[in-house]
Every structure is written in structure tokens, then in C-alpha cells.
N, CA and C of each residue as an Amber inpcrd file, in Angstrom:
protein
   312
  73.2820000 114.8400000  91.1000000  74.0950000 115.7700000  91.5040000
  75.0860000 116.2650000  92.2710000  74.6310000 116.6720000  93.5780000
  75.6100000 117.0620000  94.2000000  76.2500000 115.8170000  94.9620000
  75.6960000 114.8070000  95.5820000  76.0790000 113.5460000  95.3890000
  77.8470000 112.7890000  94.6170000  77.8920000 113.5840000  92.9890000
  78.6260000 113.2520000  92.5710000  79.5410000 114.1460000  91.9850000
  79.3840000 115.7790000  92.7360000  80.5600000 117.1480000  93.3610000
  80.6560000 117.0810000  94.2150000  80.6300000 116.6640000  95.2430000
  80.8880000 115.9650000  96.8820000  81.9780000 114.8270000  96.2460000
  81.8680000 113.7860000  95.2920000  83.2980000 112.9220000  95.2920000
  83.5160000 113.4040000  94.7270000  83.4850000 114.2720000  93.1620000
  84.8310000 114.8330000  92.6200000  86.0410000 115.8700000  94.0110000
  84.8680000 116.0870000  94.9620000  85.9470000 117.2830000  95.3730000
  86.9330000 116.6400000  96.7020000  86.0980000 115.8410000  97.4190000
  86.5400000 114.5690000  97.5760000  88.2990000 113.6450000  97.0730000
  88.0190000 113.6820000  95.5150000  88.7280000 112.9580000  94.6530000
  89.8810000 114.0200000  94.7480000  89.6630000 115.2520000  94.2930000
  90.4580000 116.0940000  94.3570000  91.3680000 116.3090000  95.6470000
  90.8490000 116.0240000  96.8140000  91.2850000 116.3380000  98.3250000
  92.4930000 115.2010000  98.2370000  92.2950000 113.9040000  98.2460000
  93.4450000 112.8280000  97.9680000  94.1230000 113.1870000  97.2020000
  94.1300000 113.6040000  96.0620000  95.1740000 113.4510000  94.9700000
  96.1040000 114.7460000  95.4100000  95.6570000 115.7500000  96.7950000
  96.5540000 116.2960000  97.6180000  97.0550000 116.2430000  98.4510000
  96.8570000 114.8930000  98.8700000  97.6230000 113.5500000  99.7830000
  99.2610000 113.4380000  99.3880000  99.8590000 113.3120000 100.2610000
 101.0140000 112.3730000 100.0810000 101.1000000 111.3560000  99.0830000
 101.6400000 110.2260000  98.0930000 101.8090000 109.7170000  97.5410000
 101.7550000 108.7040000  99.0330000 102.5910000 108.4240000  99.5560000
 102.7540000 107.3600000 101.0600000 101.1830000 107.4550000 101.6980000
 100.5350000 108.0520000 102.2550000  99.2650000 108.3430000 102.3200000
  98.3910000 107.4830000 101.1400000  98.4530000 108.2130000  99.8370000
  97.4550000 108.1680000  99.0010000  97.5070000 105.9620000  98.3790000
  98.4600000 106.2120000  99.1120000  99.0690000 104.0040000  98.8090000
  98.2940000 103.4810000 100.2080000  97.7570000 103.8920000 100.9930000
  97.7140000 103.3760000 102.1620000  96.0400000 102.7220000 102.1460000
  95.4590000 103.7190000 101.2090000  93.8600000 103.6440000 100.7970000
  93.3690000 102.9280000 100.0160000  92.2300000 101.9970000 100.0800000
  91.7550000 101.0780000  99.4190000  91.9580000 101.0760000  98.0750000
  91.8960000  99.6070000  97.1330000  92.2540000  99.8250000  95.8280000
  90.9400000 100.7260000  95.1990000  89.7650000 100.2350000  95.3200000
  88.5320000 101.1530000  95.2110000  88.7580000 102.5400000  95.1610000
  89.1900000 102.7660000  95.9840000  89.5370000 104.4750000  96.5590000
  90.8090000 105.0390000  95.6540000  91.2700000 104.3430000  95.1610000
  92.5970000 104.4470000  94.2600000  92.1670000 105.0690000  92.7280000
  91.6750000 103.9430000  92.5070000  91.0800000 103.8880000  90.6020000
  90.5270000 105.3430000  91.2190000  89.6880000 105.3970000  91.4070000
  88.7340000 106.6890000  91.3910000  89.5970000 108.0540000  91.1140000
  91.0620000 107.9050000  91.0150000  91.9800000 109.4470000  90.9700000
  92.5900000 109.2580000  89.5480000  93.2270000 110.2100000  89.2520000
  93.3290000 110.2120000  87.8330000  94.5450000 109.6730000  87.4850000
  94.5190000 109.1610000  86.5370000  95.4220000 108.4560000  85.7100000
  97.4000000 108.8390000  86.4310000  97.4960000 110.1690000  86.0200000
  98.6220000 111.0730000  86.5430000  99.3940000 110.6930000  88.1190000
  98.3230000 110.3550000  88.8270000  98.8530000 110.2000000  89.8390000
  98.8250000 109.0440000  90.8270000  98.1350000 108.0620000  89.7370000
  97.7260000 106.8420000  90.2590000  99.4490000 106.5060000  89.1090000
 100.1720000 106.7480000  87.8510000 101.0470000 106.3690000  87.8210000
 102.4780000 106.5590000  88.9370000 102.0250000 107.8010000  89.4560000
 103.3240000 107.9530000  90.8280000 103.4360000 107.0760000  92.0540000
 102.7080000 105.8370000  92.0870000 102.2690000 104.6370000  93.2730000
 103.2650000 103.8340000  92.9310000 104.1830000 102.7900000  94.0220000
 104.5930000 102.4550000  93.5580000 103.4830000 100.9000000  93.4010000
 104.8270000 100.2970000  92.7450000 104.1490000  98.7590000  92.3320000
 103.0810000  98.0070000  92.2780000 103.8260000  97.6890000  94.1680000
 103.1020000  96.9150000  94.4760000 101.1600000  97.5090000  94.7350000
 101.4760000  98.8570000  95.2790000  99.7740000  99.3140000  94.6270000
  98.9910000  99.5090000  93.1540000  99.8320000  99.5920000  92.0320000
  99.0710000  99.1360000  91.3930000  98.9750000  97.9490000  91.2330000
  99.4870000  96.9360000  91.4380000  99.6940000  95.9160000  90.6010000
  97.8620000  94.8990000  91.7980000  97.5460000  95.7840000  92.8900000
  96.4610000  95.7330000  93.0490000  94.8460000  96.3170000  92.9680000
  95.7600000  96.7350000  91.5850000  94.0320000  97.9650000  90.8560000
  94.0950000  96.7140000  89.7300000  92.6580000  96.8910000  89.4750000
  92.1010000  96.4490000  88.5440000  92.3640000  96.9910000  87.3480000
  91.9770000  95.3040000  86.3570000  93.0150000  95.5820000  84.6580000
  92.5290000  96.7250000  83.9290000  91.0450000  97.3660000  84.3590000
  90.6980000  97.7640000  83.2780000  91.3200000  98.9080000  83.5420000
  91.9210000  99.5980000  85.2600000  92.4040000 101.0680000  85.8020000
  93.9870000 100.7900000  84.9180000  94.5730000  99.5800000  85.0590000
  96.0460000  99.5020000  84.7670000  96.2150000  99.4190000  83.2680000
  95.2330000  99.3090000  82.7710000  95.0700000  99.2750000  80.8710000
  95.5770000 100.9900000  80.5160000  95.0560000 101.8440000  81.8000000
  94.6930000 103.4580000  81.1720000  96.2190000 103.9410000  81.6000000
  97.1930000 102.6720000  82.2470000  97.8810000 103.5690000  82.4230000
  99.3220000 103.7720000  81.4280000 100.0140000 104.7930000  81.5900000
 101.5280000 105.0750000  80.9160000 101.7360000 103.2320000  80.1610000
 102.2170000 103.5490000  78.3240000 102.3640000 101.8540000  78.4300000
 104.2250000 101.5220000  78.7680000 104.6740000 102.4380000  79.5710000
 106.4700000 102.2920000  79.9730000 106.1640000 101.5590000  81.6930000
 104.7670000 101.9980000  82.0720000 104.4700000 101.7710000  83.2310000
 103.8850000  99.7930000  83.4070000 103.0570000  99.9890000  82.4050000
 102.1250000  98.1760000  82.3400000 103.0200000  97.8340000  81.9700000
 104.8190000  98.1770000  81.6340000 105.8710000  97.6810000  80.7670000
 106.6330000  96.4010000  82.3910000 106.1280000  97.3780000  83.3700000
 107.5230000  97.8360000  84.4460000 107.0880000  96.2630000  85.9400000
 105.4140000  96.0010000  85.7470000 104.5870000  95.5180000  86.3870000
 104.8020000  94.1330000  86.4180000 104.1000000  93.1160000  86.8650000
 104.7160000  91.8400000  86.5000000 103.6330000  91.2600000  86.0610000
 104.9060000  89.6560000  85.0510000 104.6880000  89.5230000  83.9700000
 102.9820000  89.2330000  84.7980000 102.6850000  87.6090000  85.9740000
 101.0410000  87.7070000  85.7860000  99.9890000  88.2800000  85.5380000
 100.3260000  90.0690000  85.9370000  99.3020000  90.8190000  86.0100000
  99.0200000  91.0570000  84.0980000 100.4750000  91.3920000  83.8650000
 100.1160000  92.1270000  82.1230000  99.7240000  90.6370000  81.5140000
  99.5530000  89.2790000  81.8900000  99.2090000  88.5160000  81.0500000
  97.1190000  88.4390000  81.4320000  97.1150000  89.6820000  82.0820000
  95.6120000  89.0590000  82.4700000  94.8660000  90.6230000  81.7560000
  95.8370000  91.2480000  81.3070000  95.4100000  92.1610000  80.8170000
  94.7180000  92.0540000  78.9900000  94.1730000  93.0520000  78.7530000
  93.5810000  92.7210000  77.1730000  94.1840000  93.0190000  75.8410000
  93.7570000  92.5720000  75.1190000  94.5750000  91.8800000  73.9680000
  95.6830000  93.6940000  73.2810000  94.0750000  94.5500000  73.3900000
  94.5890000  95.6470000  73.0680000  95.6390000  96.9550000  73.4550000
  95.1730000  96.2350000  75.0090000  97.2250000  97.1540000  75.7480000
  98.3210000  95.9650000  75.4850000  98.1220000  94.7100000  75.6810000
  99.6440000  94.0520000  75.2370000 100.1830000  94.4460000  73.9960000
  98.7290000  94.3030000  72.8110000  99.4700000  94.2100000  72.0630000
 100.3800000  96.4110000  70.8370000 100.0920000  96.9910000  72.1920000
 101.6170000  98.1470000  72.6620000 102.1360000  97.8060000  73.5450000
 102.6780000  97.1670000  73.6220000 104.3970000  96.3340000  74.5430000
 104.8180000  96.2100000  74.0050000 106.2660000  96.1330000  74.4240000
 107.5380000  95.4090000  73.3680000 107.6320000  94.5410000  74.0040000
 108.3960000  93.6490000  72.9020000 108.4220000  92.3300000  72.2820000
 109.1560000  91.5270000  74.2200000 109.5230000  92.3520000  73.9480000
 110.7560000  91.8950000  75.4730000 109.5610000  91.4570000  76.6370000
 108.3600000  92.2890000  76.4990000 108.0540000  91.6140000  77.2940000
 106.6880000  91.0850000  77.2210000 106.6540000  90.8170000  76.1340000
 105.2950000  89.7920000  75.2890000 106.5620000  88.2790000  75.5500000
 107.0730000  88.2550000  75.5900000 107.5290000  87.3340000  75.4700000
 108.2960000  86.5750000  76.2200000 107.7960000  87.6150000  78.0390000
 107.6310000  86.8170000  79.5850000 105.9730000  86.3260000  79.3890000
 105.3760000  86.1480000  78.3930000 103.9530000  85.6840000  78.8630000
 104.1560000  84.6650000  78.5090000 102.9700000  83.1710000  79.1630000
 102.5370000  81.9220000  78.9010000 102.5530000  82.3820000  76.7410000
 102.9250000  80.8700000  75.7060000 103.0810000  81.0110000  74.9340000
 101.6910000  81.1970000  74.6920000 100.8340000  80.8250000  74.9080000
  98.9880000  79.5780000  74.8960000  98.4000000  81.4480000  74.7340000
  99.0200000  82.2840000  75.3120000  98.4280000  84.4830000  75.6640000
  99.1630000  84.5770000  74.4160000 100.1190000  83.9580000  73.7990000
 100.9570000  85.0200000  72.9150000 101.1810000  85.2110000  71.3900000
 100.0360000  83.1010000  71.4320000  99.4190000  83.1480000  70.4330000
  97.6890000  84.1070000  69.6720000  97.3030000  84.4150000  71.4390000
  96.1130000  85.0870000  70.9330000  96.4090000  86.6510000  70.2070000
  97.7160000  86.6470000  70.5050000  97.4930000  88.2290000  69.9400000
  97.9500000  88.3640000  68.0020000  97.5580000  90.2530000  67.7560000
  97.4500000  89.9690000  66.7260000  98.6770000  89.6200000  66.0340000
  98.4880000  88.9770000  64.8120000  99.9270000  87.8640000  64.1490000
 101.3260000  89.3860000  63.4120000 100.4950000  91.4770000  63.6540000
 101.6470000  91.8660000  63.0940000 102.3360000  92.4630000  64.2840000
 101.5920000  92.3780000  65.5510000 102.3560000  92.6270000  67.5880000
 103.8730000  91.4460000  67.2900000 103.6000000  90.4400000  66.6820000
 104.0690000  89.0060000  66.8670000 105.3480000  89.2760000  66.2610000
 105.2380000  90.0620000  64.4930000 105.8150000  90.0890000  63.7720000
 107.5030000  90.9250000  64.1210000 106.9550000  92.1580000  64.9540000
 107.5700000  93.5430000  64.9890000 108.9860000  92.4460000  65.5220000
């Protein structure tokens, strides 16, 4: 428990740093931060994070990412995206999405 409290304190301390400093940290450290902080990072930093973390971000943030990266996200995330974003994905990938998403 003490270890966990220390980790929470460290994470809170990191979140007080300026965004440019946070972007220099390892992806594994950045992934511990809150989604609100992650959303402030630049695209190249976000694109280094795991798809689990990216999936938790705001839809508009996800849509601004590289289509190769979007392609790796789970269908449940892709189903929330705009059709014009989905249209950039490979056809095989689009075919795996729910029918109602394609019909939008």
C-alpha cells in the first residue's frame, strides 16, 4: 500500500511538470498519467503510447492520429469515429466494423 501511495504522489508530481518536460518521459511513465494530461501532449508522443491508453482518449484526439495507428485500435473505439476517418483505413479493416457504423 505504501508503494502505491508513493506511486500516486510521483504521478501527481509529474502532472505538475510542463508539457514539454512530460513529453521527454518514457511512454511507460506517460501512460500512468491522467487522460486529461495525455490529451495535452503532441501527436508524436501520443502515438508512442499503447493502444489501450489511446483508446481512452477523446474521440477528436484519436481522429487526429496517424491512420496506421488508428487501424490498430479496437473495433469498439473505431465504431465511435467519423466515417471520413474510417474511410482512410484499409478495406479489410473497415469490413470488420459493425454494419451500422459503415452505414452512417
